[in-house]
N, C-alpha and C positions, 0 to 999 in steps of 0.2 A: 747240509746238502750243498754241493757245489753250485754256485750261481753262474749262469751263462755270462760270458764277458768278464769273468774274474781272472786276473793275471797275477802270477808271482814273478817278481823281478830279482835277478841275481847278477851282481857285477861287483868286481873288486874295487872299482873307483866310485866313491860315494857321490861325487858330483855327477858322473855319468849315470849312475843308478837313479839318482833323483830326477835327472833330466828325462830318462826313460819313463819313470813313473808319472811325471808331469805331462809328458806327451800323450801317454795312454789315458790319463784322467781327462785331458782336454777333449778326447774323442769319445768319452762316455764309458770307457772301461773302468772297472774297479780293481785297484791294486790291493790284493788280499794280503800280501806280505813281501818282505825283502830279505835277502841273504847275501852272504859273501862266500864264494867257493862252496855253495850249497850247505852252508851252516848259518842258521839252523836249517834242518832239512825242509824243503818245500812241502807244504801240506796239500795233498791231492783232494782233501775234503773242503779246502778253502778256495782252491783255484783250479780252473779247467785248463789253463795254459801256463807253461813255464818258459820265460825268456831268460836264458842263462848264459853266463860267461863261460864259454866252452874251454878256454885255456886254463882258467882258474879251477874248473871242475876236474880237469884231467881226463885223458882218454878212457881209462878204466872205469871211473865213476860215471862218465857220460855214457859209456856202453851199457852199464847196468840200468841207468835211467831210460835209455832208448828202448831197451828190451822189456822193462818191467813197469815203468811209470804209468799211472792211470791218467796223467796229464799229457796234453799235446806239448811237443817240445820245439822251440826255436832257439838254435844256438847262435851266439854272437862270437865271431872268430877274429882273433888277432894273428895267431901264429900256428895254430893246429895244422899239420900237414894234410894235403889234399886227399891222400889215400885213407887217412883216418877219418876224415869227414865223410868220404864215400861209404866207409864201413858203418858209420853212425846213421847215415841216411838209410842204408839197407836194413839196419836194425830197427828203424822206426822213427827216428827223429824227422820232423816234418821239413825243416828248413835250416840251412846254415847261411847266415848273413855276415859277410865281411864287414868289420867295423870301419875299415877305410872306405870313405865315401858313403857310409850309411846315412840316409836322410829319414826324417819322420814319414815321408810318403812311401818310401821303400819298405820300412818296417810295417806300416799300416797296410800296405798292399799284400805283404806276406800273411798278415793276420787275417785280412779279408779273404784271401785264397783259402786259408785253413777253415774259416768259419762258413764261407759261402758254398754255393753249389759246386764250383770247380774244386775247392778244397775237399769236399765230400767225395767227389769222384776219385781224387788222388788218394785219399785215405783208403777207399775201398780197394784200390788197385795196388796198394803198397807192396803186397807180397809178390805180385806178378811183375810190376814195373821196376821195382828195386829189389831184385833177388839178392842172395848171398854174395859177398865179395868174390869176384872172379867168375861169376856166372855169366852166361851169355843171354842177355835179356833184351837186346835191341836198344838199350839206352846207355851203352858204354861210350858216351860222348863226353868230352871235357871242353873247357872254354877255348882250347886251341883249335877245336873243330869248327868253331863259330868265327866268322869274320868280324872285323872291328865294327863294321856298320850293322851287322846282325846283332851284336851285343848292344850297340847304341839303341837300336830299335827296341830290343827287349827291355832296356832300362826305361825307355819312354813309355812303353806299354805298361810297365809296372807302376808308373806314375799316373796312369789313367789316360794317356794320350790317345786320341782317335787317329784314324788314318790321315785325316786332313791336318791335325795338329802336328803329327810327326813329319809329314811332308813339308810343312812350313818351317818347322824347326831345323830340319836337315837340308832344306833347299832341294828337295827331290819332288818328282811328280807323285801323285797319289798312286798311279799304276806301279811305279817303282817300289813304293812302300809296300803295296800289296804283294808284290813279287818277293820282297825280302821276308815279309811275314810268312808267306807260303813256304819259303825255304827253311825258316826257323822252325815252323810247325813240323816239317818233315824230319829235320835233324833231331828234334826233341820228342818226336812222336806225340805231339800235342794235338788233341782233338779240337781245341778252341784256343783263342789267344790267352784267356785266363788260365787254362791248363798249362800252356807253355810257360807262362810267367811263374806258375807254381812250381813246375819242374825245375826251371832255371834257378829259382830262389832256393829250392831244396839242395841243389847241387853247388850252391855258392857262386854261381856265375854273375849274379846281380845283387 
């Protein structure tokens, strides 16, 4: 039986793969298995979450995974085109995290969003919030629709920053930060800050 908190790690780079495993183990997760390019195939009976190298898997195999896998999926992205990422998110992949600039806190924030109440709400709304590619669902926004400071605030929210923390970090007033957060929630149709972070993570913005 799959144990909660069990993760399967897939990455072509053995050093990076072991680093991911060490990061997860340090936070209390169990690494149930490892693979390269989804070989050997991840075992859904052993792990509830697959963190995988999206580029090594390839779009076709990732699409099958997104549609059929019993595990939740977080893809790690180096080169996969944005339109393919959107299709995979629409198919059911929870998040796409760019490897450039990826930190342990951002990875753990994405997992927390998946496991927590915000993640549960996003999963329940997956079919309505992320419809088939090309559908008009109110969430056809990309990172160009967000300003630089909105993206900065999103990244700080993903790292657990409070309004005060973000205001001090960015040298803004707390009122300004609240206004930025309000605008971000509106653009991403986020009901809460955690929901907005989950949406942004899924769409590869942060």
